[in-house]
N, C-alpha and C positions, 0 to 999 in steps of 0.2 A: 384801326385796323380791329376795334375788339367790340364783340356786340354785348361784352358785361358792363352793364351801364357806369359810365364814367371810368374807364379807365384811364385816360389823360390825364382826369383830372385826381385819382389815387396817384396817379404816377410824381404828376406835380408837386403834391401834397409831401413827398417824399422829403426827406433831409439829403440835402448833397452828396452825403456821402453815400447815401441809397443809392442815389441815382447814379452814383457813377458806374457803381456794383451793378446796376442793372445793365448799365452800359457795356461796361467790360465783361460781361457772360455772352451778351449779343454778339461780341467783335468776335471774343472768342468761337463762337457756334457757324460764325461767319467763316470763318480762319481756313478749313479745309476746300473751299471756295478756290480761294487765291492756291491754295498748296498744290493743288491736280491742275491747273491751267499752268500754274509755272514748270511745273514737271513737263506736260504734255508739248508746252510752247516755250519751252525755253527761255521762258524772260522772267526775272526780276531774282530775288533771293527771298524767300518763304521764312529765312531765317530773323532777316529783321522788320518782320510782322510779328513772329513769334516770341524775339525779344522784347519787346515794346510790347505785348500782350503780358510776360511774364514780368518787365519791372510795373505794368499798371496792379498787377492781380498783388503781386508784395509791396506797392504804395498803402495799399486797404488797410496794412496792419501793424507796416514797420515806418511809423510817422520818421524816423530818422532817415529814409531813400529819398534823395532826393533825384528827380528825373530832370534831364536835361532836356524839355520837349522840343527846344529849335533842331536841335541834335536829329529827333528821331523826326520832325516834320521833315526834315530834309532829305533823309534817308527815305523816309515812303513817299518824300516827292517822284524821288530818282528809280521808285521802284511800283509805282502805278500806271499800269498798263493804260495806251489810248486803245480805245475799241477802233478807230480806222487803220491800223497798224495789222489790224488780224481780222480774218476771217472766220472766226469760229465764236460761237456762242456765249464759249467758257468766261470771254474776255468781260462781259458785263457783270457777273458775280465776283468776279475775281478783281475788280473796279472799286464793285461798292464796297467790299472786303478791307481793302486797301483807305479809301475815302473815311470808311467807318471810324477807322481808328484816328487817320488824321482829322477826321471833326470833332471825336473827342478827345484829342491831346488840346487841340485848338481852344477848344472850349474849357476846358481846366483852365489853357494858359489866361483865357479871358473871363473866364469866370461867369460863362453867360450860359444857366443852367438849363434854359429852353434848347440849345442845342445839344444837349446832353440826351434832354429827350427824344430829340428826332433823329434817333436812333434806331429808335423803337418803330421808325415810322420807313426807314429808311431800309431796316430788316425786314419787314412786310414788303417796300416794294419790290426788293428782290425776287423776292417771289411770285410777286404778281407778274412783273418780268418774265420769270420761268416758265409758268405757267401759261401765258399771252402765246409765248415763243413754242411751247409743243402743241400750241392748235392749230389742226390742219382744217376745221369748216373754217366759213365766213362766218361772220355774227356781229347782227348791231351792237350796240356800243352799251344797250343795258341788260341784253343776253350774256355779255361776256362779264362785265361786272359782276352778274348773277354765280357765272360758269366759275370765276375768278373765286369769288367768295366762298362759295361752295365745295371748292375745289379740295381734297383730303390735303395735301401740303401745303395751302392755307391754311386749313383748321389747326394741324398741327402746331401752325407757327403762333396763328391763335391762344392756341391752351396752350402752348410755353411759355409765352410773354405771360400770359394772364398768370399760370402757376410761380411763375420766377418772382412779377411784384404781390403775388399771396406770399411764398415764402420771406421776401426782402421784408414786406409790412410785418411781417411775425416778428421779424430777429433783427428789432432796433437796434439793440445793440451789438455792432458789427465785431466779430473776434475773429482773431485766426484762424481757429477751428471751423470755424463758421466759411471763412472766404476760402480756405482750402479743400473743405469738402466740396463746397459747389463747386469752383472749378476741377476738381479732380472729376466728380459728376459729369460734367460737358465734355470734358477730354475723354474721358472713357466709353459718353455713349458714342464719341464718335463719330455721328454724321453733321452735315450742315442745315442749316435753313432749309433748302432745298434738295436733300437728300444724298449729297454727296457724303463718300466715305473713304477716306487716303487711309488706306492701312499702314 
């Protein structure tokens, strides 16, 4: 979804640890979508996602940390909302947030690096679906694609992913301070990929 040439080529060229960090950062940014949905619809436990995220961040610099991925996959499965059970739009970005984390954990378990990269596409598609849901006028497919591509929320998503990739490329040696700083920045920004913030 990036207009920067070779975005996915650059993403694929990263080391596994760098790809993992990129994906964790995107999952963290999607988390408020789940948090808000959970509060409003009284579904699921955001703590499950929060704990999984905390452990993933920690695993970037604490090599002794052993993640029991199966347990988290099971917990995430129980806390992933089913869109057909809800009549609110918020179920979709909430589901995407849970699915992104599930995909990341599964990818780490199976060591399929392409699945880690796909979290970039999942985050962008959450944004695209959100924009589409806010449109009131009928549009043909080409106009719709153009509208989504140039929408401020999508532009911001592309810019964020591009700058995240730049930062990670510039810091091939992933230190604890770098990871903690990145995590702090995303959490303190407090805004999800579709502009949701949960105080």
